[in-house]
C-alpha positions as CSV (number, residue, x, y, z in Angstrom):
1,M,0.0,0.0,0.0
2,S,1.1,3.6,-0.7
3,A,-0.4,6.7,0.8
4,V,-0.3,10.5,0.9
5,L,-0.5,12.3,4.2
6,V,-2.4,15.6,3.7
7,V,-1.7,18.3,6.4
8,N,-3.7,21.5,7.0
9,S,-1.8,23.4,9.7
10,G,-3.1,26.4,11.7
11,S,-1.3,28.4,14.4
12,S,-2.5,26.2,17.3
13,S,-3.7,23.1,15.5
14,F,-3.5,20.9,12.5
15,K,-5.8,18.5,10.7
16,Y,-4.5,15.5,8.8
17,Q,-5.8,12.8,6.5
18,L,-4.0,9.7,5.2
19,I,-5.3,8.9,1.8
20,D,-4.6,5.7,-0.2
21,A,-2.8,6.7,-3.4
22,E,-4.6,4.2,-5.6
23,S,-8.1,3.9,-4.3
24,E,-8.3,7.5,-3.0
25,V,-9.9,6.1,0.2
26,T,-9.3,7.9,3.5
27,L,-7.3,5.5,5.7
28,A,-7.3,7.7,8.7
29,S,-7.8,11.3,9.8
30,G,-7.3,13.4,12.8
31,L,-7.0,16.7,14.6
32,V,-4.3,18.0,16.9
33,E,-5.4,21.1,18.7
34,R,-4.7,23.7,21.4
35,I,-1.0,23.5,20.6
36,G,1.1,25.6,23.1
37,E,-1.7,25.6,25.7
38,P,-1.4,23.8,29.1
39,T,-3.8,21.1,28.0
40,G,-3.8,20.1,24.3
41,G,-6.0,17.6,22.6
42,A,-5.8,15.0,19.8
43,T,-8.5,13.0,18.0
44,H,-7.7,10.2,15.6
45,T,-10.2,8.2,13.5
46,D,-9.0,5.0,11.8
47,A,-10.2,3.3,8.6
48,A,-12.9,1.5,10.5
49,G,-14.3,4.7,11.9
50,E,-13.0,4.0,15.4
51,R,-12.3,7.3,17.1
52,T,-9.8,7.8,20.0
53,S,-9.2,11.1,21.9
54,L,-6.8,12.2,24.5
55,E,-5.7,15.3,26.4
56,L,-2.1,16.2,27.1
57,E,0.3,19.1,26.8
58,I,1.5,19.7,23.2
59,V,4.2,22.3,23.3
60,D,4.6,22.9,19.5
61,H,3.8,21.4,16.1
62,T,6.8,19.0,16.3
63,A,5.3,17.5,19.5
64,G,2.0,17.4,17.7
65,F,3.3,15.3,14.9
66,A,4.8,12.9,17.5
67,V,1.3,12.6,19.0
68,M,-0.1,11.9,15.5
69,L,2.6,9.2,14.9
70,E,1.7,7.5,18.2
71,A,-2.0,7.5,17.2
72,F,-1.2,5.8,13.9
73,A,1.0,3.2,15.6
74,A,-1.8,2.5,18.2
75,S,-4.2,1.8,15.4
76,G,-1.8,-0.6,13.7
77,V,-0.7,1.7,10.8
78,D,3.0,2.0,9.9
79,V,2.5,5.4,8.3
80,V,6.2,5.9,7.7
81,A,6.5,2.6,5.7
82,D,3.4,3.4,3.6
83,L,4.0,7.0,3.0
84,V,5.0,8.2,-0.5
85,A,4.6,12.0,0.1
86,V,3.2,14.6,2.4
87,G,0.9,17.3,0.9
88,H,0.6,20.6,2.6
89,R,-2.1,23.3,2.3
90,V,-0.6,26.7,2.0
91,V,-2.9,29.6,1.8
92,Q,-0.9,32.3,0.0
93,G,1.4,31.6,-2.9
94,G,1.4,35.2,-4.2
95,A,2.3,35.5,-7.9
96,R,5.3,33.2,-7.4
97,F,3.5,29.8,-7.2
98,F,1.0,28.7,-9.8
99,E,1.2,25.0,-9.3
100,P,1.9,22.4,-6.6
101,T,5.6,22.6,-5.7
102,I,8.1,20.3,-3.9
103,I,9.2,22.1,-0.8
104,T,12.8,23.0,-0.7
105,D,14.7,25.5,1.6
106,L,14.1,28.2,-1.0
107,V,10.3,27.4,-1.2
108,R,10.2,27.6,2.6
109,I,11.8,31.0,2.4
110,N,9.3,32.2,-0.2
111,I,6.4,31.0,1.9
112,D,7.8,32.9,4.8
113,E,8.3,36.1,2.7
114,L,4.7,35.9,1.6
115,S,3.4,35.9,5.2
116,G,2.9,39.7,4.9
117,L,0.0,38.9,2.5
118,A,-1.4,36.2,4.8
119,P,-0.2,36.9,8.4
120,L,-2.7,34.6,10.0
121,H,-2.1,31.6,7.7
122,N,1.3,31.3,6.1
123,P,3.3,31.3,9.3
124,A,1.1,28.6,10.6
125,N,1.3,26.6,7.4
126,L,5.1,26.9,7.6
127,A,5.2,25.7,11.2
128,G,3.4,22.6,10.0
129,I,5.8,22.1,7.1
130,I,8.8,22.3,9.3
131,A,7.4,19.8,11.9
132,A,6.3,17.4,9.2
133,Q,9.7,17.5,7.5
134,K,11.2,16.5,10.9
135,A,8.7,13.7,11.3
136,F,9.0,12.4,7.7
137,P,12.5,13.4,6.5
138,D,12.8,10.7,3.8
139,V,9.7,11.6,1.6
140,S,8.9,14.5,-0.6
141,H,6.8,17.3,0.8
142,V,4.6,19.3,-1.6
143,A,3.0,22.7,-1.1
144,V,-0.5,23.1,-2.6
145,F,-1.4,26.8,-2.7
146,D,-5.0,28.1,-2.3
147,T,-4.1,30.9,-4.7
148,A,-2.5,28.8,-7.4
149,F,-5.7,27.9,-9.3
150,H,-6.4,31.6,-9.8
151,Q,-3.1,32.4,-11.4
152,T,-4.7,32.0,-14.8
153,M,-6.9,35.1,-14.2
154,P,-6.2,37.7,-16.9
155,P,-4.7,41.1,-15.7
156,A,-8.0,42.8,-16.1
157,S,-9.4,40.4,-13.4
158,Y,-6.6,40.6,-10.9
159,T,-5.5,44.3,-11.2
160,Y,-6.7,47.0,-8.8
161,A,-7.1,50.5,-10.2
162,I,-4.7,52.1,-7.9
163,D,-1.2,53.7,-8.4
164,A,0.6,51.1,-10.5
165,A,4.1,51.7,-8.9
166,L,2.7,51.4,-5.4
167,A,0.8,48.3,-6.2
168,E,3.8,46.6,-7.7
169,K,6.1,47.6,-4.8
170,Y,3.8,46.1,-2.2
171,R,2.3,43.3,-4.3
172,V,-1.2,44.7,-4.2
173,R,-3.4,42.7,-6.5
174,R,-6.2,40.2,-6.4
175,Y,-5.0,36.6,-5.7
176,G,-8.2,34.7,-4.9
177,F,-8.6,31.8,-2.4
178,H,-10.4,28.5,-2.1
179,G,-8.6,27.6,-5.3
180,T,-8.1,24.0,-4.3
181,S,-11.9,23.6,-3.7
182,H,-12.9,25.4,-6.9
183,R,-10.5,23.2,-9.0
184,F,-11.8,20.0,-7.4
185,V,-15.4,20.9,-7.9
186,A,-14.9,22.1,-11.5
187,H,-13.3,18.8,-12.5
188,A,-15.8,16.7,-10.5
189,A,-18.7,18.5,-12.1
190,A,-17.2,17.9,-15.6
191,E,-16.8,14.2,-14.8
192,F,-20.3,14.0,-13.4
193,V,-21.9,15.5,-16.5
194,G,-19.7,13.4,-18.8
195,R,-18.0,16.2,-20.6
196,P,-14.3,17.3,-20.8
197,V,-13.6,20.2,-18.4
198,E,-12.0,22.0,-21.3
199,D,-15.4,22.3,-23.0
200,L,-17.3,23.8,-20.1
201,R,-18.1,27.3,-18.9
202,Q,-18.7,26.9,-15.1
203,I,-19.6,29.0,-12.1
204,V,-18.6,27.4,-8.8
205,L,-20.1,28.7,-5.5
206,H,-18.1,27.7,-2.5
207,L,-20.5,28.8,0.3
208,G,-19.4,28.1,3.8
209,N,-18.4,30.3,6.8
210,G,-15.9,31.7,4.3
211,A,-17.5,32.0,0.9
212,S,-16.2,32.7,-2.6
213,M,-17.4,32.3,-6.2
214,C,-15.3,31.4,-9.3
215,A,-15.8,31.7,-13.0
216,V,-14.1,28.7,-14.7
217,D,-13.6,28.7,-18.4
218,G,-12.3,25.5,-19.9
219,G,-11.0,24.4,-16.5
220,R,-9.2,27.7,-15.9
221,S,-10.1,30.3,-13.4
222,I,-10.8,33.6,-15.1
223,D,-12.3,35.5,-12.2
224,T,-13.0,34.9,-8.5
225,S,-14.7,37.0,-5.8
226,M,-12.0,37.0,-3.1
227,G,-9.2,39.5,-3.7
228,M,-5.8,40.3,-2.2
229,T,-7.2,38.8,1.0
230,P,-10.2,36.5,1.7
231,L,-12.2,39.5,2.9
232,E,-13.3,40.7,-0.6
233,G,-16.4,39.4,-2.3
234,L,-19.4,37.6,-0.9
235,V,-21.1,38.1,2.5
236,M,-19.6,35.5,4.9
237,G,-20.2,34.3,8.4
238,T,-18.2,37.1,10.0
239,R,-16.6,38.9,7.0
240,S,-18.2,41.8,5.3
241,G,-17.2,41.0,1.8
242,D,-17.3,44.0,-0.7
243,I,-17.5,47.4,0.9
244,D,-16.9,50.9,-0.2
245,P,-13.3,51.6,1.0
246,A,-14.3,55.1,2.0
247,V,-16.4,53.6,4.8
248,L,-13.2,52.4,6.5
249,L,-11.7,55.9,6.3
250,Y,-15.0,57.4,7.6
251,L,-15.0,55.1,10.6
252,Q,-11.4,55.8,11.4
253,R,-12.0,59.6,11.3
254,R,-15.5,59.8,12.8
255,A,-15.7,56.7,15.1
256,G,-12.0,56.9,16.1
257,L,-11.4,53.3,15.1
258,S,-7.7,52.3,14.7
259,A,-6.5,50.2,11.7
260,D,-6.5,47.1,13.9
261,E,-10.0,47.8,15.1
262,V,-11.3,48.2,11.5
263,D,-9.5,44.9,10.6
264,T,-11.3,43.2,13.5
265,L,-14.6,44.8,12.5
266,L,-14.5,43.6,8.9
267,N,-13.1,40.1,9.5
268,K,-14.7,39.1,12.8
269,R,-17.7,41.3,13.5
270,S,-19.4,41.7,10.1
271,G,-21.1,39.5,7.6
272,L,-24.0,37.5,8.9
273,L,-22.9,38.1,12.5
274,G,-22.8,41.8,12.1
275,L,-26.2,42.0,10.4
276,S,-28.1,39.5,12.6
277,G,-26.0,38.7,15.6
278,R,-25.6,35.2,14.3
279,G,-22.6,33.9,12.3
280,D,-23.9,30.5,11.5
281,M,-26.2,30.3,8.4
282,R,-28.3,27.6,10.1
283,D,-29.0,29.9,13.0
284,V,-29.8,32.8,10.7
285,Q,-32.3,30.7,8.7
286,T,-34.0,29.5,11.8
287,A,-34.3,33.0,13.2
288,A,-35.6,34.3,9.8
289,D,-38.2,31.6,9.7
290,A,-39.3,32.7,13.2
291,G,-39.8,36.2,11.9
292,D,-36.6,37.9,13.0
293,E,-36.3,41.0,10.8
294,A,-32.5,41.3,11.2
295,A,-32.1,37.7,10.1
296,K,-34.4,38.2,7.2
297,L,-32.3,41.2,6.1
298,A,-29.1,39.3,6.5
299,L,-30.4,36.6,4.1
300,D,-31.5,39.2,1.7
301,V,-28.1,40.9,1.6
302,Y,-26.4,37.5,1.3
303,V,-28.5,36.5,-1.6
304,H,-28.3,39.9,-3.3
305,R,-24.5,39.8,-3.3
306,A,-24.3,36.3,-4.6
307,R,-26.7,37.1,-7.4
308,S,-24.7,40.1,-8.4
309,Y,-21.6,37.9,-8.9
310,I,-23.7,35.3,-10.8
311,G,-24.7,38.1,-13.2
312,A,-21.2,39.3,-13.6
313,Y,-19.8,35.9,-14.3
314,L,-22.6,35.1,-16.8
315,V,-21.3,38.1,-18.8
316,E,-17.6,37.3,-18.4
317,L,-18.2,33.7,-19.5
318,R,-20.6,34.7,-22.3
319,G,-23.1,32.2,-20.9
320,V,-22.6,29.2,-18.6
321,D,-23.0,25.4,-19.0
322,V,-22.8,24.3,-15.4
323,I,-23.3,26.0,-12.0
324,S,-22.2,24.0,-8.9
325,F,-22.9,24.7,-5.2
326,T,-20.4,23.3,-2.7
327,A,-19.1,23.6,0.9
328,G,-21.3,23.7,4.1
329,V,-23.9,26.2,3.1
330,G,-23.8,25.4,-0.6
331,E,-24.3,21.7,-0.1
332,N,-26.8,21.8,2.7
333,S,-29.1,24.8,2.2
334,P,-31.8,24.2,-0.5
335,L,-33.4,27.6,0.5
336,L,-30.2,29.6,-0.3
337,R,-29.7,27.7,-3.6
338,S,-33.2,28.4,-4.7
339,R,-33.1,32.0,-3.7
340,I,-29.8,32.7,-5.4
341,L,-31.0,31.3,-8.7
342,A,-34.6,32.3,-8.5
343,G,-36.1,34.0,-11.6
344,L,-33.2,33.2,-13.9
345,E,-35.2,31.1,-16.4
346,S,-34.5,33.6,-19.1
347,F,-30.8,32.8,-18.7
348,G,-31.6,29.1,-19.1
349,I,-31.3,28.4,-15.4
350,E,-34.2,26.5,-13.8
351,I,-34.2,24.8,-10.4
352,D,-36.3,21.6,-9.7
353,P,-37.8,22.1,-6.2
354,V,-38.0,18.4,-5.6
355,L,-34.4,17.6,-6.6
356,N,-33.2,20.7,-4.8
357,T,-34.6,19.4,-1.5
358,S,-33.4,15.8,-2.0
359,P,-31.7,14.4,1.2
360,D,-29.0,12.8,-1.0
361,R,-25.5,13.8,0.1
362,G,-23.5,12.9,-3.1
363,A,-23.0,14.9,-6.3
364,R,-26.4,15.5,-7.8
365,V,-28.4,17.5,-10.4
366,I,-30.9,20.0,-9.0
367,S,-32.0,21.6,-12.2
368,T,-35.0,20.7,-14.3
369,E,-34.9,18.6,-17.5
370,N,-35.7,21.7,-19.5
371,S,-32.9,23.9,-17.9
372,R,-30.3,24.7,-20.5
373,V,-27.8,25.2,-17.6
374,T,-27.0,22.1,-15.5
375,V,-27.2,23.0,-11.8
376,L,-25.4,20.7,-9.5
377,V,-24.6,20.2,-5.8
378,V,-21.0,18.8,-5.7
379,P,-19.5,18.0,-2.3
380,T,-16.0,19.4,-2.1
381,N,-12.9,17.4,-1.0
382,E,-9.9,19.7,-0.7
383,E,-7.8,17.0,1.0
384,L,-8.3,14.6,-1.9
385,E,-7.4,17.4,-4.3
386,I,-4.2,18.1,-2.4
387,A,-3.4,14.4,-2.4
388,R,-3.9,14.2,-6.2
389,Q,-1.8,17.2,-6.9
390,T,0.9,16.0,-4.5
391,L,1.0,12.6,-6.3
392,A,1.2,14.4,-9.7
393,V,4.3,16.3,-8.6
394,V,6.1,13.3,-7.1
395,G,5.2,10.9,-9.9
396,G,3.0,8.6,-7.8
């Protein structure tokens, strides 16, 4: 057996999945959390679904990987013997990385240098890489960048209309995120409908606590809603999405907010939470159903923003063949799917209310037989996509 270990590392935790290289079945998964706190935690689930948990102090990511190795050993898996590569999620690749890349000392330096564009993510991703390379020194480690899929965007899509010299000096441009998910879903949708991805114009809606949309032409990203950071674009759980930049200056001058306070406002106190007091879409929908006016408005704003991007991408793509919903909200909210695409029959988009409310959890069609555009729900699998891209690089 040969396997790929996929690692998604945060500042005080990391998730992992061991995926069989041939069958693409998940052999084990787990979470190591509260790293650096007096009492840390680790949860490991084996191939049979048996779950074990423990609490102990985990001083750093290196110690966390030791805990993970012990969990594998306890479940009877010799992960070192079976491993062919380790794939790492890295959030920000800037304009330097446009494909999965074997991690060398130079690549690590570049990931670190790009931390200014993703200060909450790249340092944490790098900590996981360093710890994993210590734990598995004899296999290749591959970085798969969230931004890489969007490196095919044309300059008109990624350029901000600000002073060009200033933008170049400080690398100010649109990078886009959720690229691993958008790529996986675009290819999975093409396979589902039985057509080459190169022949399709697609819109992918990754709707979760973080949300983004992508216009995919022939398998290539030509536009996406997130920008230089994951703050731009759609309304999200706690992020504002698009906003007039003058609002920020106004709040700094009139409300006396500092730059850090504005950052916190837009990233942690806005979106659904800011509008309704609830950051989870399920809670917002429940409150709206009960007549809560703030929750109703939050849903209206959420839907309005998403429909605006649908319209823009219909124009950019000159029509669309497939629209796919994915991630927590996209996969599980028939109400939001129907509201976002309501009244678009003149564009060839028609939702079947029965199919849309089906309890099925796999990839499925939710459009009518007469709909010219195929509308799908496609569960995303970023870990599998990272494993696939890792294997493609190491020749597995």
